[in-house]
C-alpha positions in Angstrom: -45.6 7.0 -201.7 -47.3 5.8 -198.5 -47.6 2.0 -198.3 -51.1 0.5 -197.9 -51.8 -1.7 -195.0 -53.3 -4.6 -197.0 -50.9 -7.5 -196.9 -53.3 -10.4 -197.0 -53.2 -12.7 -200.1 -56.4 -13.1 -202.0 -58.6 -16.2 -201.3 -57.1 -19.3 -203.0 -53.6 -17.8 -203.1 -52.1 -18.8 -199.7 -48.7 -20.4 -199.0 -49.1 -24.1 -198.9 -46.9 -26.9 -197.7 -43.2 -27.5 -198.5 -43.1 -27.9 -202.3 -39.5 -27.2 -203.5 -36.0 -28.3 -202.6 -33.2 -26.2 -203.9 -29.6 -27.3 -204.2 -26.9 -24.6 -204.3 -23.2 -25.7 -204.6 -20.9 -23.5 -202.5 -18.0 -21.6 -204.2 -18.5 -24.1 -207.1 -15.6 -23.4 -209.5 -13.1 -23.1 -206.6 -14.5 -26.2 -204.9 -14.1 -28.3 -208.1 -10.5 -27.1 -208.3 -9.9 -28.1 -204.6 -11.5 -31.5 -205.3 -9.2 -32.1 -208.2 -6.0 -30.9 -206.7 -5.4 -31.9 -203.0 -2.7 -29.2 -202.8 -5.4 -26.6 -202.9 -7.6 -27.9 -200.2 -7.9 -25.7 -197.1 -6.1 -22.9 -198.9 -7.3 -19.5 -200.2 -8.0 -20.0 -203.9 -9.5 -17.8 -206.6 -10.4 -18.9 -210.2 -9.4 -16.3 -212.8 -10.3 -16.0 -216.5 -6.9 -14.8 -217.7 -3.4 -14.6 -216.1 -3.4 -10.9 -215.3 -3.6 -8.8 -212.1 -6.0 -6.5 -213.8 -8.7 -9.1 -214.2 -11.2 -10.1 -211.5 -11.9 -13.3 -209.6 -14.7 -15.4 -211.1 -14.9 -17.6 -208.0 -13.3 -17.7 -204.5 -12.9 -20.6 -202.1 -14.3 -20.1 -198.6 -10.7 -19.7 -197.3 -10.4 -16.8 -199.7 -13.8 -15.4 -198.7 -12.6 -15.3 -195.1 -10.0 -12.7 -196.3 -12.7 -10.5 -197.8 -12.3 -11.8 -201.3 -15.5 -12.3 -203.4 -16.5 -12.9 -207.0 -15.6 -9.8 -208.9 -12.7 -8.7 -206.6 -9.8 -7.5 -208.7 -6.8 -9.8 -208.6 -4.4 -7.2 -207.5 -6.7 -6.3 -204.6 -7.2 -9.9 -203.7 -3.4 -10.5 -203.5 -3.1 -7.5 -201.1 -5.8 -8.9 -198.9 -4.4 -12.4 -198.9 -0.6 -12.7 -199.6 -0.8 -16.5 -199.7 -3.6 -16.4 -202.3 -3.4 -19.1 -205.1 -4.7 -18.0 -208.5 -6.0 -20.8 -210.8 -6.9 -20.4 -214.4 -10.5 -21.4 -215.0 -11.2 -24.8 -216.6 -14.8 -24.5 -217.7 -15.0 -27.8 -219.5 -14.2 -29.5 -216.2 -16.8 -27.5 -214.3 -19.3 -28.6 -216.9 -18.3 -32.2 -216.5 -18.7 -32.0 -212.7 -22.0 -30.4 -213.2 -23.2 -33.5 -215.0 -21.9 -35.8 -212.3 -23.6 -33.7 -209.6 -26.9 -33.7 -211.5 -26.8 -37.5 -211.9 -26.2 -37.9 -208.2 -29.0 -35.6 -207.2 -31.3 -37.5 -209.6 -30.5 -40.7 -207.6 -32.5 -39.1 -204.7 -35.0 -36.7 -206.2 -35.9 -35.6 -209.8 -34.3 -32.4 -210.9 -37.1 -30.3 -212.4 -35.0 -27.4 -213.4 -31.3 -26.7 -213.9 -31.2 -23.1 -212.8 -27.5 -22.5 -213.4 -24.2 -24.3 -213.5 -24.3 -24.7 -209.6 -28.1 -24.7 -208.8 -30.8 -27.3 -209.1 -34.5 -26.9 -208.3 -36.5 -30.1 -207.4 -40.2 -30.2 -206.9 -41.4 -32.3 -203.9 -44.2 -34.9 -204.4 -47.3 -34.9 -202.1 -45.7 -37.6 -199.9 -42.4 -35.8 -199.6 -43.4 -32.6 -197.9 -42.9 -33.3 -194.2 -40.0 -31.6 -192.4 -38.8 -35.1 -191.3 -38.8 -36.4 -194.9 -37.0 -33.4 -196.4 -34.4 -33.4 -193.7 -33.6 -37.1 -194.3 -33.6 -36.4 -198.1 -31.1 -33.5 -197.8 -28.8 -35.7 -195.7 -28.9 -38.4 -198.4 -28.1 -35.9 -201.1 -25.2 -34.5 -199.3 -23.9 -38.0 -198.4 -24.2 -39.2 -201.9 -22.3 -36.2 -203.3 -19.5 -36.7 -200.8 -19.2 -40.4 -201.5 -19.8 -40.5 -205.3 -18.7 -37.1 -206.7 -16.3 -35.4 -204.3 -16.1 -34.7 -200.5 -14.8 -31.2 -201.2 -17.8 -30.1 -203.2 -20.3 -28.9 -200.7 -23.8 -27.6 -201.1 -26.4 -25.7 -199.2 -30.0 -27.0 -199.5 -33.2 -25.0 -199.0 -36.8 -26.1 -198.7 -39.8 -23.8 -198.9 -43.4 -23.6 -200.3 -42.1 -22.1 -203.6 -38.9 -22.2 -205.6 -38.0 -18.6 -205.0 -38.0 -19.0 -201.2 -36.2 -22.3 -201.4 -33.4 -20.5 -203.2 -33.5 -17.8 -200.5 -33.3 -20.5 -197.9 -30.0 -21.9 -199.3 -28.4 -18.5 -198.5 -29.4 -18.6 -194.8 -26.7 -21.1 -193.9 -23.5 -21.5 -195.9 -21.4 -23.4 -196.5 -22.8 -26.9 -196.3 -26.1 -25.7 -194.8 -29.7 -27.0 -194.7 -32.7 -24.7 -194.0 -36.4 -25.3 -194.0 -38.5 -22.2 -194.5 -42.1 -23.2 -193.8 -45.2 -21.1 -194.5 -45.8 -20.5 -190.8 -42.4 -18.8 -190.4 -43.4 -16.2 -193.1 -42.8 -13.3 -193.3 -41.0 -12.8 -190.0 -38.2 -15.2 -190.8 -37.2 -13.0 -193.7 -37.1 -9.7 -191.8 -33.4 -10.3 -190.8 -32.3 -10.3 -194.4 -31.1 -7.3 -196.3 -32.8 -6.3 -199.5 -29.8 -7.5 -201.5 -30.2 -10.9 -200.0 -33.3 -11.4 -202.1 -32.8 -12.7 -205.6 -33.8 -10.1 -208.2 -32.7 -7.2 -206.1 -29.3 -5.9 -207.3 -27.5 -2.6 -206.6 -29.6 -0.5 -209.0 -32.9 -1.9 -207.7 -31.8 -1.4 -204.1 -31.3 2.3 -204.9 -34.7 2.5 -206.5 -36.3 0.9 -203.5 -34.5 3.3 -201.2 -35.8 6.3 -203.2 -39.3 5.0 -202.4 -38.6 4.7 -198.7 -38.0 1.0 -198.7 -34.8 0.2 -196.9 -35.6 -3.1 -195.2 -37.4 -6.4 -196.1 -40.0 -5.6 -193.4 -40.8 -2.3 -195.1 -41.0 -4.2 -198.4 -43.8 -6.4 -197.0 -46.0 -3.3 -196.2 -46.7 -2.6 -199.9 -49.6 -3.9 -201.9 -48.9 -5.8 -205.2 -49.9 -2.9 -207.5 -47.6 -0.5 -205.5 -44.6 -2.8 -205.8 -45.3 -3.1 -209.5 -45.1 0.7 -209.8 -41.9 0.7 -207.7 -40.2 -1.9 -209.9 -41.6 -0.5 -213.1 -42.5 -4.0 -214.2 -44.7 -7.0 -213.4 -41.7 -8.5 -211.4 -42.5 -6.2 -208.5 -46.0 -7.6 -208.3 -44.7 -11.1 -208.5 -42.3 -10.4 -205.6 -45.3 -9.7 -203.4 -46.6 -13.2 -203.9 -43.3 -15.1 -204.0 -42.2 -13.6 -200.6 -45.4 -14.9 -199.1 -44.7 -18.4 -200.2 -47.3 -18.4 -203.0 -46.5 -20.5 -206.1 -46.7 -18.7 -209.5 -46.7 -20.4 -212.9 -43.2 -20.8 -214.4 -42.6 -18.9 -217.6 -40.6 -20.6 -220.3 -39.4 -18.3 -223.1 -38.2 -19.1 -226.6 -34.5 -18.7 -227.3 -33.9 -15.1 -228.6 -30.1 -14.9 -229.0 -26.8 -16.6 -229.2 -23.8 -14.7 -228.1 -20.2 -14.9 -226.8 -18.0 -12.4 -225.1 -14.4 -12.3 -223.9 -12.5 -10.1 -221.5 -9.1 -9.6 -223.2 -5.7 -10.2 -221.7 -3.5 -7.1 -221.9 -1.5 -8.4 -224.8 -4.7 -8.9 -226.8 -6.1 -5.3 -226.3 -4.5 -3.6 -229.3 -7.3 -3.3 -232.0 -5.6 -5.8 -234.4 -5.3 -8.5 -231.7 -8.8 -7.8 -230.4 -10.2 -8.1 -233.9 -8.8 -11.7 -234.1 -10.7 -12.5 -231.0 -13.9 -11.0 -232.4 -13.5 -13.1 -235.5 -13.1 -16.3 -233.4 -16.2 -15.4 -231.3 -18.2 -14.8 -234.4 -17.4 -18.2 -235.8 -18.1 -19.8 -232.5 -21.6 -18.1 -232.4 -22.3 -19.3 -236.0 -21.2 -22.8 -235.1 -23.6 -22.9 -232.1 -26.3 -21.5 -234.4 -25.9 -24.4 -236.8 -25.8 -27.0 -234.1 -29.0 -25.7 -232.6 -30.7 -25.6 -236.0 -31.4 -21.9 -236.2 -30.8 -19.0 -238.7 -30.2 -15.5 -237.5 -31.4 -12.3 -239.0 -29.4 -9.7 -236.9 -25.8 -9.4 -236.0 -24.5 -7.1 -233.2 -21.0 -6.2 -232.0 -20.1 -4.6 -228.7 -16.6 -3.5 -227.5 -15.7 -1.9 -224.2 -12.6 0.2 -224.5 -9.8 0.1 -221.9 -10.6 3.0 -219.6 -13.3 4.1 -221.9 -16.9 3.7 -222.9 -18.8 0.7 -224.4 -19.4 1.0 -228.2 -22.1 -1.1 -229.9 -23.9 -1.5 -233.2 -26.3 -3.9 -234.9 -27.1 -4.7 -238.5 -29.8 -6.8 -240.2 -28.9 -10.0 -242.0 -30.8 -12.0 -244.5 -31.5 -15.2 -242.6 -28.1 -17.0 -242.5 -26.2 -19.6 -240.5 -22.8 -19.6 -242.2 -19.5 -18.2 -240.9 -18.8 -16.0 -244.0 -22.0 -13.9 -243.7 -21.4 -13.0 -240.1 -17.7 -12.4 -240.6 -18.5 -9.9 -243.3 -20.9 -8.1 -241.0 -18.2 -8.0 -238.3 -15.7 -6.5 -240.7 -18.2 -3.8 -241.7 -19.0 -2.9 -238.1 -15.5 -3.1 -236.6 -13.8 -0.1 -238.3 -17.0 2.0 -238.1 -17.1 1.5 -234.3 -13.4 2.0 -233.6 -13.2 5.1 -235.7 -15.5 6.8 -233.1 -12.7 6.6 -230.5 -9.5 6.6 -232.5 -8.8 2.9 -232.5 -8.0 2.7 -228.8 -7.1 -0.4 -226.8 -10.0 -2.7 -226.2 -10.9 -4.5 -222.9 -13.8 -6.6 -223.9 -15.5 -7.9 -227.1 -19.0 -9.3 -227.4 -20.8 -10.7 -230.5 -24.5 -11.6 -230.5 -26.8 -13.2 -233.1 -30.5 -12.3 -232.7 -33.7 -12.6 -234.6 -33.4 -16.4 -234.5 -35.6 -18.5 -236.8 -35.8 -22.3 -236.4 -34.6 -24.0 -239.5 -38.0 -25.7 -239.9 -39.7 -22.3 -240.1 -37.5 -20.6 -242.7 -40.0 -21.0 -245.5 -42.7 -19.4 -243.4 -40.8 -16.2 -242.7 -40.7 -14.6 -246.1 -41.8 -11.0 -246.8 -44.7 -11.0 -249.2 -43.5 -7.7 -250.8 -39.8 -8.4 -250.8 -37.9 -8.7 -254.1 -37.1 -12.2 -255.4 -33.8 -13.4 -254.1 -30.8 -13.2 -256.4 -30.0 -16.8 -257.6 -26.3 -16.1 -257.5 -26.5 -14.8 -253.9 -28.5 -17.9 -252.9 -26.0 -20.2 -254.5 -23.1 -18.5 -252.7 -25.0 -18.7 -249.4 -25.7 -22.4 -249.8 -22.0 -23.0 -250.7 -20.9 -21.1 -247.6 -23.3 -23.0 -245.4 -21.8 -26.3 -246.6 -18.3 -25.2 -246.1 -19.2 -24.0 -242.6 -20.8 -27.3 -241.7 -17.7 -29.1 -243.0 -15.6 -27.0 -240.7 -17.8 -28.0 -237.8 -17.4 -31.7 -238.6 -13.6 -31.4 -238.8 -13.4 -29.5 -235.5 -15.7 -31.9 -233.8 -13.7 -34.9 -235.0 -10.1 -33.6 -234.5 -10.6 -30.9 -231.8 -11.6 -27.3 -231.8 -9.7 -24.9 -234.0 -8.4 -27.7 -236.2 -9.6 -25.5 -239.0 -10.1 -21.8 -238.7 -10.9 -18.8 -240.8 -8.5 -15.9 -241.0 -5.9 -17.2 -238.5 -3.6 -20.1 -237.8 -5.5 -22.7 -235.7 -3.0 -22.5 -232.8 -3.4 -18.8 -232.6 -6.9 -19.0 -231.3 -6.5 -21.7 -228.7 -5.5 -19.4 -225.9 -8.8 -17.5 -226.0 -11.3 -19.6 -227.9 -12.3 -21.9 -225.0 -16.0 -21.9 -223.9 -16.7 -20.0 -220.7 -19.5 -20.7 -218.3 -21.8 -17.9 -217.2 -23.7 -18.9 -214.1 -27.0 -18.3 -215.8 -26.1 -20.2 -219.0 -24.7 -23.7 -219.1 -22.9 -24.6 -222.3 -23.6 -27.9 -224.0 -20.6 -30.3 -224.0 -20.5 -29.9 -227.8 -19.8 -26.2 -227.4 -16.4 -27.0 -225.9 -15.5 -28.4 -229.3 -16.6 -25.4 -231.3 
């Protein structure tokens, strides 16, 4: 494919003034650990999900990064690179609590329009806040407020640009503790020094696809017209990239919730199928509890397991709209043996459970099938009973602590693996840590 020469935005779609300020907290989980524990400050630290050399780092301090350790580095490899490395078990509830403190502090200086992840905030600038002098002073106030009121060891990089996408890109231009303004007049040449992987939305697979089309640099990426980038990406996102990289603002898309899920990478002692099944049961109940708290019913249940040194297996089944523990545990039981029989009940590395086909409780009566058979009154009565029991379990666990009551295991048996985890693209509600 030969790139067209047209790189001029259409009339009315030009990069404007500085409109977005983006806050990205550096090595967030590790920084919180260093803030809470003075003995960790200035030392190479990684945060890990389980106490095992076979797992991977989920965060690394800048001292650890200086040794070549990154998020995703296997623990055994990290220890080889850095003999003095300190491994700390993740405390996700604490990271969520600090997230709230940081948001409250940023709100003292500018409104947070969007919480993009556990460690990223996007803030829209008002018409009187768009000058370089103003945003420079604003960024200094935010950094000073965080140091004085939240923690001096939790640092952030701040980027400012005409759109939110480029403001995020700007945060990566100077780390840690950086501040970068990316004005329209510096585009696109300011971006030419970046690699393709430096751009959000371009991962390893997309980089390979771009290479196959002869695009190996950001400068080459700019030579393609919107419709050609759409063809390269195979989706509308390629066309959007054309506009975003030129500082043009596009409407934000807000989607409805489509799924509720939990997954867990198993410690070695929990990888035998029987032990892994207990984890799958706990994750299923946790999903159902979130479903009830968020006032949804689900109509599909899916299970995925990744075998140790083996493939991923998955299956999905329909469910008559339900929100109770018992219905989903029954579906789990039906799928579990069917999946594991495919590979001879081998050891399991990761378990994932997902509820989809979500229906808000208020819309349940509008979702009926006109030609479906009338529901069995006995089945309906059992479902209502199970919903009430499940809700009662929620209330007890909220009052007395998670896993006060559990199904199919002693409460204390699940406490080592039932804690809520934070994915950087999903921030758990505080209530979730009690489920």
